[in-house]
C-alpha positions in Angstrom: 0.0 0.0 0.2 1.4 3.3 -1.0 1.0 6.6 1.5 -0.1 9.7 0.0 2.0 12.9 0.7 0.7 15.2 3.1 -0.4 18.5 2.1 2.2 21.3 2.2 2.0 24.2 4.6 1.4 26.5 1.4 -1.7 24.3 0.2 -2.9 24.8 3.9 -2.4 28.5 3.6 -3.9 28.6 0.2 -7.2 27.0 1.5 -7.3 29.2 4.4 -6.8 32.4 2.0 -9.9 31.4 0.1 -12.0 30.7 3.2 -11.3 33.8 4.4 -12.2 35.6 1.3 -15.3 33.7 1.2 -16.1 34.7 4.8 -15.2 38.3 4.2 -17.4 38.5 0.9 -20.5 37.1 2.6 -20.0 39.3 5.6 -19.7 42.5 3.3 -22.9 41.1 1.1 -24.8 40.8 4.6 -23.9 44.3 5.4 -24.9 45.6 2.1 -28.3 43.8 2.6 -29.0 45.4 6.0 -27.9 48.7 4.3 -30.4 48.3 1.6 -33.2 47.4 4.3 -32.4 50.3 6.2 -32.8 52.7 3.2 -35.9 50.8 2.0 -37.4 51.4 5.5 -36.7 55.1 4.8 -38.7 55.0 1.7 -41.4 53.3 3.4 -41.9 55.4 6.5 -42.4 59.1 7.3 -39.8 60.8 9.7 -41.8 60.0 12.5 -42.2 56.3 11.9 -45.6 55.9 10.3 -45.9 53.8 7.0 -46.6 56.3 4.0 -49.6 55.6 2.2 -48.6 53.5 -1.1 -45.0 53.4 -0.1 -45.0 49.8 -0.2 -46.4 49.5 -3.8 -43.8 52.2 -4.8 -40.9 50.2 -3.3 -42.0 47.1 -4.9 -42.2 48.8 -8.6 -39.4 51.0 -8.3 -36.9 48.8 -6.5 -38.2 45.5 -8.1 -38.9 43.7 -4.9 -41.7 41.3 -4.3 -44.7 42.1 -2.0 -43.3 39.5 0.6 -39.8 41.3 0.6 -41.4 44.7 1.0 -43.3 43.3 3.9 -40.4 41.9 5.5 -38.3 45.0 5.1 -41.1 47.0 6.5 -40.9 45.1 9.8 -37.3 44.2 9.7 -35.1 45.1 13.0 -32.1 46.0 11.3 -30.4 46.8 14.8 -30.8 43.3 15.8 -29.8 42.2 12.1 -26.5 44.2 12.7 -25.7 42.9 16.1 -26.3 39.4 15.2 -24.0 39.9 12.2 -21.1 41.4 14.3 -21.5 38.5 16.9 -21.2 36.0 14.0 -18.2 38.2 12.6 -16.5 38.0 15.9 -16.9 34.3 16.0 -15.4 33.9 12.5 -12.4 36.1 13.4 -11.9 34.4 16.8 -11.8 31.1 14.8 -9.3 32.4 12.5 -7.1 33.3 15.3 -7.6 29.9 16.9 -9.9 31.2 20.1 -12.6 29.4 21.4 
């Protein structure tokens, strides 16, 4: 039976670099989505927080989102979404650094 050579340190580092890029890209995409929700919420609501009449239909038409997404955006707690994202990000960074 032949033994296979062990992966080199360079191969391990390359794989880790790809994983980090993927995590960074996903993190940025999630941040962009939260920012979109926040901006769309401003379009849906008056400065005092009330829903603008007809705004959901306008958001759906002009931004090209479906009715279920516009309802979700209307109710989304973007503050909690940001906190959850940052917590997940801290966990990913800690794992990169070998912390528990």
